[in-house]
N, C-alpha and C positions, 0 to 999 in steps of 0.2 A: 503493500499499501505505499501509495505516494508521500501520506499524513506521517507513517511510520519513518522514512527516509529524512523529511523535514526537523521531524523532532530530534532523529539523533545526529542530525549536522547543527541543530541549536547546540545541543547537549557539548557537541564537541567545542564550542566555541567558547562555552563558560569556565573558566575556574574558579574549585569552588573549594580552595586552598588554602583561603584566607578565611577571616572571620565577618567577612559582608554579608549580614542578613537577608537582604535583598536576592543577592544571588545565588545563597543557599536555598531560598524559599521558590526562587523561579527552576532551579533545578530540580528541588524537589515536585515541582508541579508539571515537570517534563516527565520526569521516573514514574509520576501517577497517572500520567496523560498514557504511556507508551502500554503500561502495565494495562491499563482500561484496553485497549486497542487489540493488545495481543491476547485478552480474555476473548473478544467478540470473536477474535480467529481461530480459539482453540488452543492458541501455542502455551500450554500451560506451565512449562521449563521456563518462557520470557514473563510468566504472570510472576513468577516467583521469582526471576533474579532483577526484575525492577521494583515489585512491589515491596520484596522481603528484603533479600541484601543490598539493594542499592539504597531505596527510599528510606525504609523502616529505621534501618542503618544511620543513615544519615539524619534524619529527623529528632532521634535518638541522641548521639553525640552533638548535633547543633542547635539542637531546641529544647526537645526536652520529651523523658521517656512516657509523658502523660499529655502530650500536644495533642488537642482536639483533633487533629486532619490526621494521626496513625488510625482512628476508627474507620478513616476509607481504607485504609492501607489493609489492615485485619479483614474489612469486609471481602476486598479482592480476593485475599487468598482463600478465606471461607469459599466463595462460590466456586471458585478454583475446584478444591474439594471437592465439595457437591457434585460437579459436575464430570469429575473421576471417580464417583461414586466411594471416597473415602471421607465417611460421614463422620468419625469419632474425630479426624484430626479438621475438620470442618465446626464442630462444636467447639472446640479448643480456640480456633480463631475468632469464633463467635462469641466467646467468653471475654477475649481480651479487646473485644470491639466494645462490649458492654461495660468494662471495665474503664475504658479512658470515657466513655460519654457518660456514666455516671458520676466522673469526675469535672464534668465541662458541662451537663444540661442536667435540669430537674427531674424528677422520678421519675414522671410521666408524662416527660416529654414525647412527641410522635415516633422522632426517630430512634428512641432506646425500644418503645412498643414495635417498631414494625424488624428491629431484630430480633426481637421476641418470637413475633409471627415464625422468621426462616428459622430461628431455634427448634420451633415446634412442628416444621415439617420436618426438620433434620430428623428429629427423633422419631418422626412417622415413619419413615425409611428405613428405621433400624427396629420397626415394630416397638417401640416403648412409650407404650399407650398411655401409660400415668404420667411420665416426664412429659410429653407432648401436650395433654392436659394442660397442666401444669404452665408451661410459658401460652399456652394461648389464654387462658385465663387470665394471665398477668396484661397480656397483649389488649385483652379485650375490657380491660376494667373503665369504666369512667370514658367510654368511646363518645358518647355526648357532647362531652363537657372539653374535649381536647380541641376543638376548633375555634378557642378564643384567641385569637391572633390577629395581630391590626392589618397585616396584608390580603387583601381578599385574594390573589391569584396566588399566593403562597397556604394557602388555606382550602383553596380548590385542589391545588396540585398533590396535597396532602392526602386529602380526601381520597382521590383517586387511587394514592400510593395504597392506603388501606385497606381501600375495595377491592385492589388486586390481592394484597396480602389475606382478606378475609374471605374471597372464593378460593386462595389455595388451601386456605384454613378448613372448608368446607369438605375439598375436594380428597385432602390426605384423610380426615376423619372419617370420610364415608368408605376408604380404601379399610380402614381400620375397621370398622364397625362390620362389615362385609365378612374380612377376618376373623371377628369375632362372633359370626354367626347371626347377628344382628340387624335382618334384614331389613326391620321397620325404622330405626335409627340410620342406618345406611342409605334408605331412602331418603328420610327427610334431610341429611346434610348434603345429599348430591341434589336435592332441590334447592335447598339455600345456595349451594354454590350455582345453579344454574341462574337462580333470581339476582345474584350478584353479577354473573357473569352481564344480565338482560340492563343492569343498571348501570354498568359499566360502558357499555356503548356508549361514544361519544357522537358527536353532532355529525360527523361524515358520514356514520351509519345513516341517520335519518338522510341524509342529503343523497347518497348513492340510491337509497330506497326511492326515493323522489325521483330521480332520472330514471331509475328504470322503470317507474311507474309511466311514466314523462313518455318515453318510449313504447309502453306496453301497449299505451291507449292509445297510439297508432297504429296498430295492428290489430291486437286482441286487448280489445275494451274492458270485457270481462272478466280479466285478470287485475286491473289497476287499480280497482277500488282497494282491494283487498293488502294491495301495495303501498298505494296512500297510505291507508288508514296506518300500516308499520311505521312508516316512515314519522307519522304522526304520533305515534304511541312513543317511540325511541326519542323523540324530538321533547315529549310530555314529560319524559325519563329524566330528561337530564336540562330540563330549562331551566335549572341553579346555575348551569356551567356556562349559560350563553344568553345575549340580549338579541339572538337572532328574532326573524318576522318568521315564526311558526304557525300564524294565522294563515301564513299562506298555501299551506300543504290543504288545508280546512275548505279553500278556495277554490283548488284543483278539484277537489272530491267534487264541489260545487256543481263548476262548471263540467265534470264528468257527466254528473245526471241531465243538467241541462241540453248536452250536446249530444251524450251518446245513449241515454237514456230516456231524453224527452219528456224529464220527469220532472215537471216546473218545483211543483210542491217541497218535495226532498232539497233541489236545489236552492230554492228561496231557505229553507232550514238550516244546510251550510253555510250558505253566504250569513245569513243572520248570525250563527256562532264565529264567524270567522270576523267580522268587524268589531267581534268584544274581545279579541285576542292581537297584539302585534300585526301590525301590517305595515310594508313600505307604504309611503303616500301615495305613489304611483296604482299599488294595488287597492288600498284604500279606496279611490275615488272610483277605480272600476268595480267595486264590489257593490258599492252603497248603489253608484248609477244601474248595476243589474239588479240590485232589489227593488229598484225602482221600476225599471223595465220588465221584471217578471210578475210585479203583484200585479192581481185581477184589475182589468178596468171597470170597476163598476163605484158606485157611492161609497158605500161599506169602504172598502180600501186606499179611498181618494186621499184623505190625511197621510196616510202613510207613505205612502208613493211620492207625494210633494215634501215628505219629512226625509225621506232616501234623495229624493233628487236635488235637496236645500244642501245635505252635508255633503254630497259630493260636491257641487257647485261651494262648499267654503273652504274644500281641501285644493280646488281648482288654483295656481299662481295666477296672480290678476294679466302677466306678460304672457299668459298661455292663452292666446286670444282663438284660436279654432277652437280648443277645447272647452273653453268656456263659453263660445256662443253654442256651441252643442248642448250644452247642461243646463245653460239659463233658459235655452228653448222649452227645453223639457219642464222646468220650472213654473216658465210663465205660461203653458200649454195647459199645467196641470192645475194653476191656481184660476185660469179662466174657467175650468169647467166648474172648480169649486162654486165659484162666484156665481154661475148659471144656474148650480143646484138651487144656493139660496134662494135667488128670484123668483125661480119654480116653484120652491116651497112656499113663500110668502104668496105668490099669487093663488097657490092650489089651496093655502089656509081661508085664503079672502072668500075664494068663489065656491068652497066646500060645501054644497046645500045637497047633494047627491046622498043614496044611500050608502051609510059605513059598511055594510056587512056585504057590499056588492063586490066581488072577490076580482073579477075581470077588472073593475076599475080601478083596483088597488094595484094588480098587477102593472095594469097600463101606465100608471102612473109610473113605476119604477122602470120600467122599460122606455119609457118617453124620453128617459136622460140620458144623453147621447156621450159616450168618452170616449176619446181620440186622443193615442201616443204618437201616430204617425205623423211628424212636424217636420217640414225642413227649414233650418237653422236660416236667421240672417244673418251674414256675418261682415263687420266693421269693412268702410272703406279701403282701409291701411292691409288687409288680409289682399296680397298676392298670390298669383299661383294656386287658387283656392280648390281644384278638387283635389290635385295629390295630396296637398296637405290636410285637407279633409280628410281624406281617406285613411290616413295616418292617423288623425285624431279618433275617428271612429274604432280604427281597431286598437288602438290605446284603451278603447272603451270597452272591448270586446263586442262590438254590437255590428252584428255583421248585417241583420235585417235593417237598421236604418242606414247603414253605407251602400245597399242594393236599394233602400226607399229613394234617396238621395242620388243614386247613379241614375233610376230609372226615369226620375223627374227632369235631370237632364236629357234623358234620352226622347222622351215625350215632348219636350220643350223642342228638341230638333225636329223633330218627323214633323211638328206642323209648320218649319220653315222648308221643307222639304228638302232634306240634305239626304239623299240617298246612296246606296252602296250594291254594285252588282259582286255579288258574294256565294261561293260553294264549299262548304268542310270539306273538305277531303275525305274519301271514304274509307273505311278499317272497317275491321271483322273483329269485336267484342268477344267474341268465344275464344277467338286464337292468341297463346301466352306471347306470343311476339308482338303482334299486333297490340295488345292491351300495353306493354310497355314503350311502344312505338307512340302510341295515344299521350302516355304520360310525358314522353322524353319532348315530344311535338310543342304540350301547351307548353311547358319550362322555356324550351328553345323561342316560342312566341314570345313568351313574356320579356327574353332576353332584348329579343329585337323591338318590342313598344319602347324598354327602356333605353334603348339605344338609337330608335328613330324621336324620343324625344329629346334628345340631347341636341340635335342640330338646330339651329335658328330659323324661324317661320318664315316665309317668302314677303305677307304684308300683314300690314295688322288687320284687314280683312279676315282672314285667317285664324284670329285669336278665337273663332268660334269653332272652327274645325279641331282646333288644339281641346277645348274646353269640351267636347263633344269624343273626342280620343280619349280624353284623360279619365272620362266616364267611364268609359267601354273597359278602359283596362284595369281600374279600380272595380268593377263589376266583375269582370273575370277574376281577380284575385282571390275571392271569396268564393268564386266556384271552384278554382283551382284546391282552394285550400280544403274543399267539400267532398273533393275526389269526382268533381261533376266535370270532368275532362273534356268532354263533346261541346258542352256548351262555352266552357273556359275557352275552349280551341276558338269559338264561332266570335268571341267577344275580342280576344285579341286580335284577331284578322281584322277586326275593324279598327281597332285602335292602330295597328301598322299601317292598313290600308291611308286613313283618314290623316296621319303622322306623316308619312309618306306625299300624300296630295296636299299640304302645306306648306312641307319644307322646299327649301333649295335645293335640287339637284345637284350634287358637289362630286368631287372626286373620293371624298370619305363616305359617303353614303350610297351611292352609284350599288357599289355591289350587293347592301343589306336589300335596295328595290330589287335589284336581278333575283335576289335568293326568295323574296316574298313572290314574288312572279313565279318562278319557278313550282311554289306549294300551291301555287293557285289553280296552275298547270296540272298537277298531281305528278311532277315529274322525281317527287322522291318522297316515294313511298315506301323504299327499303330503309329500313334503322340506321344500318350502319351509313350510308347513302348520304341519309338525311345530318347526322351528327359530323360526318366528314365534311361535307359542305360548309356548316354555320362555322363548325374551326376555323377552316382556311379562310373566315372571314374575319374570327373573333378566336383569335390564339389563346388568350387568356383563359377562355371559357372553356379548353379543349377536359382539362384534367377534372374539373367538376363537373360535364357531362357528359364524361365516360364511365365515371363512377354513378351517377346516376344510373346508367345502363346497366352498370355490376349488380348494383344495388336493387333494380328489379329482375335480374336473371335467378339473382340469389334468392328470392322470394317464391320460388317453384316450388310444386311438394314435392319432398323427397320419392314417394311411392308414384309418383307419375311416371309413365314413359319416356318423358320428354327430358325428367331430370339432369341426365349424366349430360344431353346436349345443351339444356341450359347451362351449368356449371363450367361447362367448357367454354360457353361465351361470356361468362361473368371473367373467367381468367382472363381471356385474350383482351375483354375492356379493360381491366385491371392494368394489364401489360401495357397497353396504349395509353391509358392515361399516365402512369409514370413516366413513359417517355415524353409526351406533353409539359412535364412538370418542370420548373427552371428551380434553381436553388432557391429562391425566396420561400417555393411553396412546402416547407415543410411538413405544416399541418397533412397537406393533402396526398403529398408522398407517403406520409407514414399512413394514412388511410388505406391508401393503393397497398401497403405491406400486410397491413391487418385484415383486407379485407381478402389477400389470398390465403394469407395462412389461416383465418378462419375457415375454407373453404375446405382446403385438407385437413381442418384439424376433425371436420366432420364426414371427410368420405372416408371409404374404409380402403383405400388404396392410395398411393401418392404416384407420380409419373414424371417424365422429363421434362414436361414446363413448368412442373414445379420449381424442380430442381435448378433448371437456368434461370427461374426466376428467383429462387434462394440465394443463388450466388451473384446473383446480381446486387441481391440487396446486402452483400459484404463488400461490393467496392468501396472505395475510396474510406474505408476505416466511420463510416457514417454511426454504425454500431458498438464501436470499439471501446465507445467510453461512453459518459453520460451525453445525451444531447441538450446544448443550450433551451431550444424550445419543444421539448417533450418533457413531461412530468414523469418521474421515476418510477410512476405506476404504470404509465403505456409504454416506459421502457422496458421495462422489466416485461410486463407482457407479450412484446413484440420478439425480444429476445429468448425468452424461454419458450414460446411456438415457433421460434426460428429453428431452435435447438430439438425441439420434439419432432419437428418435419424432419428434421437429419437423420436423428436416431430410428424413425420408422423407413426413412428410405432405404437406409442403411441393412436395417433389420431386415426388410423385403427383399432385396439382392441376396442376403444369405441364403433366406428361405426358398428363394424359386432358381431352380436350375434355367438361368434363361442364356440361349444359343447365342443373343445380339451382345458380342462383346463389348459393343459401348453402353450396354446399359447395366452392365457388372462393374463401372466402375464407380466407387463409391465416394460420396461427397467427403473429401478429407477433411482432418481436425484442423487442418488452417483456417478454411472456411469457417468451422464453428467457433473456431477462439475471436473471431470477428464479433460474435454477440456476445456482450457482457450482461451480464444480469445482475440487477442491481438487487441485492438482500431485502427482502419485507421489511427490516426494523427501519431502512432509511428511505424504503418507498412511503411507509409510514408518516414516518418523523420529520421528513424534509417534503410535505403537498406544499407545491407553488400555485397559489391561488390566482395567480394573476398568467399562469398558462390553461390555455382552455384545452378540455377532455378531449380523447377522442371520440367517447361517447358521444359529447357534445355536438362534435363534429358531424359526425353519423346521422343523429337526429337532421342537422339543417341540410344532410342530403337526402334525407326522406329513406334512408337506411334503416328502417326500425328494427328489422332482424339483427341486422348487424349492431345495434345499440342495445337490444336485450341483452344479447351473448355478452357485449361488453359492460352493462353493469352488473350483472349476473356474477362474470368473473370477478369483477373488483369489491365486490360483497362477499363471495366466497373467500377473498382474501382476506379482508377486513377482520372474517369471521375467524379465520386461522389464526389471524395476528392476536385478537383477544382473547383465543384461546391458550394458546401459548404463553401467554401473559402468567397466567397461574400457574403453569408448571415452573416450581422454581430449581 
């Protein structure tokens, strides 16, 4: 390890033969750090050299035989003994540590109690039940009074250490009771171990479960609710360790019921609970707005609707003009309906001379009051480029219906102005798997075309109306595409592209795009490969993204389908094409290519030469030989571990199969495997960089829901493995 080499070089530069306490302390720190690193590597002889022969000797000679830092030396030596199953020697070192701690700390200090937990575990390994219980009892005394510290962060860390120690205690006691044939107590202790482990799960487990649910809801919405609830339960358990917005998960559960189950009543219940919990400001606005939007449009619920809309309006910043206009329009419309109710009620009281028992008349009074929530906001004159920015505001409010109604109003208005288009949607067969992917990719390409067309300057002021209409079709198509209504989305994207091209000046920059649209209209690009290749020739930077979308589509095939083998081969080729199009700055997309290929072969019962070629390509340029700056350690660990798995499986198959093809008999050499450095699980867990985007997030953006699901399931299993090992002292 480079850090060990650096520490040794530093050690060599410092002279400790004088009486300079600062130099002596620095060298002692270096010795302790080296001992700790060697313990991680399992180099126990060097642990003994640096923790005992060097550090301990130096501290006793130059500082004091009861110096507080000696306790850490004795604990390192004790752990080294435990890992070598030298339990009696370990107990002696633990006792040395406690002796030093007792002279420097209060008797009930958490540090002393943590050592007694470890001594209890060690006695358990020696099957000395009474001694184990004696140490556990001391460690457990006054546990509720030990958190009396000024530093809240230190308190939380100590609580976490104690929970780990307590889980280990219950685990060891369960084994002891089982050996004594006391099954009832063994079950009790094992249950307590599990309960403690569940409390140990930190917020990252909630985060990963939440992301898994985000992926599941794209393809398997029935599983999403349970996973969201698991994430919510974990967040609730560890709420005292975080100031996170855990109400956002409840809001996602509500959105699941609203979008996936069309269960507005349950959605309202979830949203109502969410607003009573911590929420990010933007999420709070959309949640209050959703409650107002979903409440029944009736006299009985009118005040509640107004209250929710007003609550949303209060949270919207004054300078957020578009969001403010939409929410205020809802408030004013509801208020007008309420004022009309009051007027009608007063009129009814003055003129009510009919029979009060006439049920039909009473019902007609209620029905005659009309409520509306379909209103087009009026925007201030300073709002420019209105349609796209209003569309973004509606999406921030999660109001698809409101956005579609807004776009429909623009389209209806333009139809009165006799703006018409000659347009035919490209034909395709929905029952064919290839053509289903074709439709998805076509809608995405048309979205990119519309965005690119809009970037060009319009030819005259008269064409502002055309651009306004083009933007409306574009925003409408975004909603349709998000709801997987690809055929309708394609139609509106075509409308948008055609209108944009009509109002733009034709230049060298956009002439290729115009020709591409003409080819689509003439049905000249009905083949998926031809479609993507043609568009990528216009926009090279979109190549990796689109080919990965193609690969994600083919990866969704049913493994039991007759076409599955062919589909997966197409997915592999699409990934290889995507990787060829990546440039140096596209680290995330390149990693997604690697992930997708390795995932395909991980699920396949065989490997092949195509996979071998790809893995060898991955190994070039030393890209995975060390930690990558743009990848989380979790992602590096996953990709490198899966690369090793592929290499092992490939070479194992060659040994088992007597193939006559000499080229096939060439194994993947060890030099290739050496290019894939697998970070330890400890490093991945303890060095998480929140500023980096996880592969799972990129996969969701690419629409690869199956790939994202597998990613987050793997991440969760890694976390569970880490936390379960944490209690095995």
